N, C-alpha and C positions, 0 to 999 in steps of 0.2 A: 805421978803414976799415969800412964797412958790409958785412957778409957777404951773399952771394947769397940765403941763406934769409931773412934779415931784410928785405932789399930786396923780395923776392918777397912776403913777408907784408904789408909796408906798401902795396905796389901793389895787392895783393889786397883789403885793407881799403878802399882808395879805390874800387876797382872795386865792392865790395859796396855802398858808400854811393851811388854813381851808379846802379847797377842797382836799388837799393831805391827811389830817386827815380823811376825809370822804371816800376817796378811800381806806384807810387802814382799815376802820371799819369792813369789812367782814372777816378779818384775824381770829378771833375766830371761825367763822363758818368753815373755811377751815382747821383750826387746828384740829377741831373735826372730819372732814371728813378724814384727813390723819391718825389721831389717831385710828379711828374706821374702817378705810379702806372701808368706805361705804358712799354714798351720802345720804342714808336714804330717807327722804321725801323732802329734799331740791331740789329746781328747779333752772335750769341755766338761766331762763328767764330774771331776772334783770341784769345779767352780760352780756348776749347777747345784750340786749337793750343798755347797757352802752357802749359797744364796738362801736356800730353804732353811738351813740351820740358823742363819743370822736372823731371818724374818721371825722365826719362832722365838728366839731368845730376846729379840726386841719386844715382842708381844708379852713374853713372860715377865720382863722387867717393868711393864707398865704398872702404875700405882693401883689400878683397879684389879690387877691380877696378882702381883707380888710386890707389895710396898717396899720401899728402901732399897731399890735395886738400880739406881741411876747409873752406876758404873757398868752394869750389865748392858744397859741400853746404849751407852756411849760407844763402847768398843764394838758392839755388834752392828750399830748403825754405820760406823766407819767401815767395818768389814763388808757390810752389804753394798755400800757405794763402790768400794774397791773391786769387789767381785763382779759387779755389774759393768765396771769399766773393762775388766779382763774379758768378760763375755762379749762386750761390744767389739773389742779388738779382734777376738776370735771370729765373730760374726762377719766382720769386714773382710777378713782374709780367708775365710773358709769357703768350701764349695757349696753347691746347692744343698746337698745332703746334710752337711754340717750346720748350715744356717737353719734348715728345717728342724733339726734336732734341738737346737738351742731355743727356737721360738716355741715349739710344742712343749718342751720341758718346762720353760718358764710359765707358760700359760697354765699348764696342769698344776704347777706349784702355787700360782696365784689363786686358782680355784680352790685348791685344798686348804690353803691358809685362810681364805675367806670363809669357808665352811666352818673351820675350827673357831675362828673369831666370832662368828654369828652364834654358834652353839654355846661358846663360853660366856658371851655377854648377855644373851637372851635366856638361855635355859639354866645357867648356873648362877647362884647368888652367893656372895661373900668371897673374899680373897682366898680362903682356905680351899674351897671347892674348885675355884678357877686355877689356882696354883697347882692343884693335884693333876687336873687334866693336861694343862699346857706343860707342866714339868715332866710328866711321864712321856709326852710326845718328844720333848726336847731331849730327854735322856735316851730314848730309843734311837734317834738319829745320831746323837753324839757317840753312843756306844758303837754303832755301825761304822762311823767314821774313824773312831779310835782304833778299831781292829782292822781297818783297811790296810795299814802298813804290813799286815801279815803276809800279803802277796809279795811285797818287796823283801821281807825277811826270808821268805821261801826261796826267792831268787838268789839272795846272798848265800844261803846255805848250799844251794845247788851249784852255783858257780864258784863258791869259796872266794868271792871277790866283794869288797865293800864299796866298789865304785858306784854301785846302784843305790847306796844308802848314804846320803850326805850327813856327815857327822854333826855339823852345826845345826841342821834342821832337827835331827833326832834329839840333840841336847836341849834345844829351845823348846821342843814339844814336852820334854821331861820337866823342865823348869816351869813351863806354863801350867802343866797339870799340878805341880807342887804348890804353886802360888794360889791357884784357884781352889785347891783343896783346903788350903789354910784359910782362905777367904770364907769358904763355906762353913768351916768349923768355928770361927770366931763368933759369928752370929748364925747359929745352925740353920743350914739350908740343905736339906736332904737331896734335892734335885741337882744342884750344882756339885754336891759332894760325890754322888754316885758316879756321874760321868767322868769327873776329873780324877777320882781315885783309880778308876780303870785306866785313865790316861797316864797316870803315874806308872802303873804296872806295865803298860805298853811301852812307855819310854825307857823303863829299866831293861826290858827285854831287848829293845833296839840297841841300847848302849852296850849291853852284854854281848850281843851278837857282833856288833861292830868291833868291840875290843878283841874278841876271840879270833875273828877272821882277819882282822888287820895284822895279827901276829902269825897265825897259822896259814892264812891264805895268800900271803904276799908272793910266794913263788908262782902260784897258779895265775895270779893277776899279771905278773910280769910276762908270762908266756902268752897270755891273751893279748896284752898290749903289743907284743912283737909281731903278731899276725897281721900283715898288711892288707890281706884280702877281705877281712871281716870288719864290718862297720858296727860299732857298739849299738846295742839295743837302746832305744829311747824309752825311758820309763819316767813316770811321774809319781811323786809322792803326794798323797792327798794332804793338802794343807788346809785344815779346817779349824779355825781358831775362834775362840770366844771364851767365856769363863769355862765353857767346855770348849772352849776356845773362847769365852765363856768357855 
């Protein structure tokens, strides 16, 4: 019989693999940026947000904050490195305004994280109190990022076209939420459970909308594709993963 700890470890490893794939999903975008030597209409906001998210989840997984969370640390550490690579590429090819935005945003995030770390380690005693503060902060940011695809779903509904919502990304987000929800239930972790259960709901909505408009919106999409004078709008799906993506 498989023990709860072993089952949790296996599920966590699967979650790490899926989350790693999601962290790699922006690679085509940055390949195009390097190829064209321009960031064009792409915005750094999703990657700036993911950096903050990863930093907090790495801190959450520390033994003195929330013990037995090594898999939370590993995937978010990898995610943090990848997001910084993406932002570095964006910084190189962005204009002055874009570079300034990246620098100021990262500086603000570092100050904010430093303040939380100092409050957590100096003012709070015991892993229960520390997990409470850091877990709530992590959940707030993850909930915001999980609902961010609502803008894309609105676009799909308005245009009746699913070309703005990549199916594989929506499916991966759904499975990611399911895996990390299971991880949180095996050895109950309320903070990972909250954000990922919301992620599951968000994923279901995305897949439902995709399924509906891939059938009913096909004619409208064909008409749009035939218009030679209009250039498709460039949109970005926020890819923020960890056990809450993370």
